[in-house]
C-alpha positions in Angstrom: 19.7 12.1 -0.4 19.7 10.3 2.9 16.6 8.6 4.2 15.9 7.8 7.8 13.6 4.9 8.6 11.6 4.9 11.8 10.4 1.4 12.6 13.1 -0.3 10.6 12.7 -3.7 12.3 9.2 -4.4 11.0 8.5 -6.0 7.6 7.9 -2.8 5.8 10.9 -1.1 7.4 13.1 -4.0 6.2 11.6 -3.9 2.8 12.5 -0.1 2.6 16.1 -1.1 3.5 16.2 -3.6 0.6 14.7 -1.1 -1.9 16.7 2.0 -0.9 19.9 0.0 -1.1 19.5 -0.1 -4.9 17.9 3.3 -5.5 20.2 5.6 -7.5 19.2 8.8 -5.6 18.4 7.7 -2.1 20.8 6.1 0.4 20.2 4.8 3.9 20.7 7.4 6.6 19.9 6.7 10.2 17.9 3.6 11.3 15.5 3.8 14.2 13.4 1.4 16.4 11.6 1.9 19.6 12.3 -1.6 20.9 15.5 -2.9 19.1 17.8 0.2 19.3 21.5 -0.2 20.3 21.7 -3.3 18.1 23.4 -3.7 14.8 21.1 -4.3 11.8 23.2 -7.3 10.6 23.2 -8.8 14.1 19.4 -8.7 14.2 19.0 -9.7 10.5 21.9 -11.8 9.2 20.7 -11.4 5.6 22.1 -7.9 5.8 25.6 -9.0 6.7 28.2 -7.2 4.6 25.4 -5.1 3.1 23.9 -3.0 5.8 25.7 -2.9 9.1 24.3 0.1 11.0 23.5 0.6 14.6 19.7 0.9 15.1 19.2 3.8 17.5 16.5 5.6 19.3 15.8 9.1 18.0 14.8 12.7 18.4 13.3 14.7 15.6 16.2 17.1 15.7 18.7 14.4 15.2 16.8 12.8 12.3 16.4 16.2 10.6 20.1 17.1 11.1 21.4 13.8 9.6 18.9 13.0 6.9 16.9 14.6 4.0 13.6 12.7 4.4 12.1 10.3 6.9 9.9 7.2 6.4 7.6 6.2 9.2 7.3 2.4 8.8 5.4 2.1 12.1 2.1 0.7 13.2 -1.0 2.9 13.4 -0.8 5.3 16.3 2.8 6.3 16.1 3.0 8.9 13.3 0.1 10.9 14.6 2.0 11.4 17.8 5.5 11.9 16.5 5.3 13.6 13.1 4.4 17.1 14.4 8.0 18.4 14.8 8.9 17.3 11.3 5.8 18.9 9.8 6.4 22.1 11.8 9.9 22.3 10.2 8.5 21.4 6.7 10.7 18.3 6.7 9.7 15.7 4.2 7.7 12.8 5.7 6.3 9.7 4.1 4.0 7.8 6.4 3.3 4.1 5.7 0.8 3.7 8.6 -2.9 4.5 8.5 -2.7 7.5 10.7 -3.1 10.2 8.0 -5.2 8.4 5.4 -8.6 9.4 6.6 -9.4 13.1 6.8 -12.2 12.7 9.3 -11.0 12.0 12.8 -14.2 10.4 13.9 -14.0 7.9 11.0 -10.4 7.0 12.0 -11.4 6.4 15.6 -14.3 4.2 14.5 -12.2 2.0 12.2 -8.8 2.0 13.8 -10.0 2.1 17.4 -7.5 4.8 18.3 -7.5 8.6 19.0 -7.1 10.4 15.7 -4.3 12.8 14.7 -4.6 16.5 15.3 -6.9 18.1 12.7 -4.1 20.5 11.5 -1.9 17.4 10.8 -4.7 15.7 8.9 -5.3 18.9 6.8 -1.6 19.0 5.8 -1.4 15.3 4.9 -1.8 14.3 1.3 -3.1 10.8 0.4 -0.9 9.7 -2.5 -1.8 6.7 -4.7 0.7 7.4 -7.5 -1.6 6.2 -10.3 -4.0 9.0 -9.3 -1.4 11.7 -9.0 -0.8 14.3 -11.7 1.5 16.7 -9.9 4.3 16.7 -7.3 3.0 15.9 -3.8 3.8 18.0 -0.8 6.1 17.3 2.2 3.6 15.2 4.2 2.7 12.1 2.2 0.3 9.4 3.4 1.0 6.1 1.8 -2.1 4.0 0.9 -2.9 0.7 2.6 -2.1 -2.6 1.0 -5.6 -3.9 0.6 -6.8 -0.4 -0.4 -4.1 -0.2 -3.1 -5.2 -3.5 -4.7 -8.9 -2.7 -4.4 -8.7 0.8 -5.7 -6.5 -0.1 -8.7 -8.8 -3.0 -9.5 -12.0 -1.0 -9.4 -11.1 2.6 -10.3 -11.5 2.4 -14.2 -15.0 0.8 -13.8 -16.2 3.6 -11.4 -14.5 6.4 -13.4 -16.1 5.3 -16.7 -19.5 4.8 -15.1 -19.8 1.2 -16.3 -21.4 -0.4 -13.3 -24.9 -0.6 -11.9 -25.7 1.1 -8.6 -25.2 -2.1 -6.6 -22.4 -2.6 -4.0 -19.0 -3.6 -5.4 -18.0 -6.9 -3.9 -14.3 -7.2 -3.0 -12.7 -10.5 -1.9 -9.1 -9.9 -0.7 -6.6 -12.6 0.2 -3.3 -11.8 1.8 -0.1 -13.5 2.8 1.0 -13.6 6.4 3.4 -10.6 6.3 0.3 -8.4 5.9 -0.6 -9.2 9.5 2.7 -7.7 10.8 5.3 -9.2 13.1 3.3 -9.3 16.3 2.6 -12.9 17.1 -1.0 -14.1 17.4 -3.0 -17.3 17.1 -3.9 -16.4 13.5 -0.2 -16.1 12.5 0.8 -19.3 14.3 2.2 -21.9 11.9 -0.3 -24.5 13.1 -3.2 -22.1 12.3 -2.0 -20.7 8.9 -0.3 -23.7 7.3 -2.6 -25.6 4.9 -5.4 -23.3 5.9 -7.4 -20.2 4.9 -8.9 -17.9 7.5 -11.3 -15.0 7.0 -10.9 -12.1 9.4 -12.3 -8.7 10.2 -15.5 -9.3 8.4 -17.2 -5.9 7.7 -14.7 -4.3 10.0 -11.4 -3.9 8.1 -9.9 -0.5 8.5 -9.2 -0.1 4.8 -12.9 0.0 3.9 -13.4 3.7 4.5 -10.2 4.4 2.6 -11.3 2.6 -0.4 -14.8 4.3 -0.4 -13.3 7.8 0.0 -11.0 7.4 -3.0 -13.6 5.8 -5.3 -16.0 8.6 -4.3 -13.7 11.0 -6.2 -15.2 9.4 -9.3 -18.7 8.6 -8.1 -20.2 10.5 -5.2 -23.1 8.0 -4.9 -20.7 5.2 -4.0 -21.2 5.1 -0.3 -20.8 1.4 0.5 -18.8 -1.7 -0.6 -18.9 -5.3 0.4 -15.3 -6.2 1.5 -13.9 -9.4 2.9 -10.3 -10.3 3.8 -8.6 -13.7 4.3 -5.2 -14.9 5.3 -3.7 -17.5 3.0 -0.5 -19.6 3.7 2.0 -17.6 1.7 4.5 -15.0 2.9 3.9 -12.2 0.5 1.1 -11.1 -1.8 -2.5 -9.9 -2.1 -5.0 -11.3 -4.6 -8.0 -9.0 -4.9 -11.0 -10.2 -6.7 -13.8 -7.8 -7.6 -17.3 -8.7 -8.6 -19.5 -6.0 -10.2 -22.8 -5.8 -12.1 -22.1 -4.2 -15.4 -24.6 -1.9 -17.0 -26.8 -3.4 -19.7 -25.2 -3.3 -23.2 -21.6 -2.7 -22.0 -19.2 -5.1 -23.7 -16.1 -6.8 -22.4 -14.0 -4.9 -25.0 -15.4 -1.5 -23.8 -14.5 -2.5 -20.2 -11.0 -3.5 -21.2 -10.6 -0.2 -23.1 -11.5 1.7 -19.9 -8.7 -0.1 -18.0 -6.1 0.5 -20.7 -7.1 4.1 -20.9 -6.5 4.5 -17.2 -3.2 2.6 -17.0 -1.4 2.4 -20.3 0.7 5.4 -19.3 1.5 4.2 -15.8 4.7 2.3 -15.0 3.5 -0.3 -12.6 0.0 -1.5 -13.7 0.2 -4.3 -16.2 -3.1 -5.3 -17.9 -3.3 -9.0 -18.8 -4.6 -9.9 -22.3 -8.3 -10.6 -22.4 -8.9 -14.2 -21.4 -5.9 -14.3 -19.0 -6.0 -13.7 -15.3 -2.9 -12.9 -13.2 -1.2 -15.2 -10.7 0.1 -14.0 -7.4 3.7 -15.2 -8.0 4.1 -13.0 -11.1 4.4 -9.9 -9.0 6.2 -11.1 -5.9 9.2 -8.9 -5.0 8.1 -6.1 -7.4 6.1 -2.9 -7.4 3.8 -4.2 -10.1 0.0 -4.5 -10.0 -1.2 -7.0 -12.6 -4.9 -6.9 -13.5 -7.1 -9.3 -15.6 -10.8 -9.5 -16.1 -13.6 -11.5 -17.6 -17.3 -10.8 -18.2 -20.1 -13.3 -17.8 -22.5 -12.3 -20.6 -25.3 -14.4 -19.2 -25.3 -12.7 -15.7 -23.8 -9.4 -16.6 -21.3 -9.9 -13.7 -17.7 -8.8 -14.3 -14.8 -10.5 -12.4 -11.6 -8.5 -12.1 -8.5 -9.9 -10.4 -5.7 -7.7 -9.2 -2.4 -9.0 -7.6 0.3 -7.1 -5.8 3.1 -7.8 -3.4 1.8 -6.4 -0.1 5.2 -5.3 1.1 6.3 -3.6 -2.2 3.4 -2.1 -4.1 1.3 -2.4 -1.0 3.7 -0.5 1.2 7.5 0.2 0.8 7.7 0.1 -3.0 4.8 2.5 -3.2 6.4 4.7 -0.7 9.5 4.9 -2.9 7.3 5.5 -5.9 5.8 8.4 -4.0 9.3 9.6 -3.2 10.1 9.5 -6.9 7.1 11.7 -7.6 8.0 14.1 -4.8 11.6 14.3 -6.0 10.4 14.7 -9.6 12.1 11.6 -10.8 10.6 9.0 -13.2 8.2 7.1 -11.0 9.9 3.8 -11.7 13.4 5.0 -10.6 15.0 2.2 -8.7 11.9 0.0 -8.8 12.1 -1.9 -12.1 12.6 -5.3 -10.6 12.0 -8.6 -12.4 9.6 -10.7 -10.3 11.0 -13.6 -8.3 9.9 -16.6 -10.4 9.1 -19.3 -9.6 
């Protein structure tokens, strides 16, 4: 099958190129960019020389559908909601990596993304697909989860599902590498700002907050708020998500660990660390894995859970291919069983 990529010159678009090149079922179709079309991919990115040498072009939906079998929107928020309609009308498969279709309520999207929401009919057709929560083939309009949201939901879901926590807000502390901020230059991504530094941003305002709440509410309707902080750290890739939760009285660390293994022991990409061991960021870089470790303070009753992912792979493009695999009814790890880049 041929896959078109719209927004191929961004970090997630380039990661899709890398991952699709080694996928046994998908191959690269047409490559598209609003700002860099008419240029050769290897000219823009020399690491693709002798590997992917395709002209990056503008596009029309008709052309994309005529020459490809599926389209990935690796675009910033605000693009898919305007340009996906012709594909959806033709029932052409779409996987959207932006946030445009993640929130079913348009008013919530407008509040958190500061943009006009997608048409209600488009939102109704879209299916939010976190693979670890999927038990059947998704439809032809897939909304890929956000990177922070992926790490937060996977880190917290077994606790909420098993009803092991007190009715106090979950506290999430997310730290991300600079690729999570995208390619647009800003003071926060300037080398002088980010090198040897750590910066907290979007305090109480991050757009992934309602996404996390809406998914966790599938398991506990009373969960209406979380405390969520995000920081930039001086690495290129990766998210370390730390969760703090007050555990119900009498619940043991072994019971908590059993809830996590019951949720994830049949999933290809969530690796539980042995009790007493917490994951490091570098053990997932370049892969689609989410590694999780935990520890309970028996004096305070506070549980610490650490989840690590590569924000460009499990947090974006790798998860998009995992969703493709589910859509195509392949094994979910097809083309994604990479050994981490270590050290």
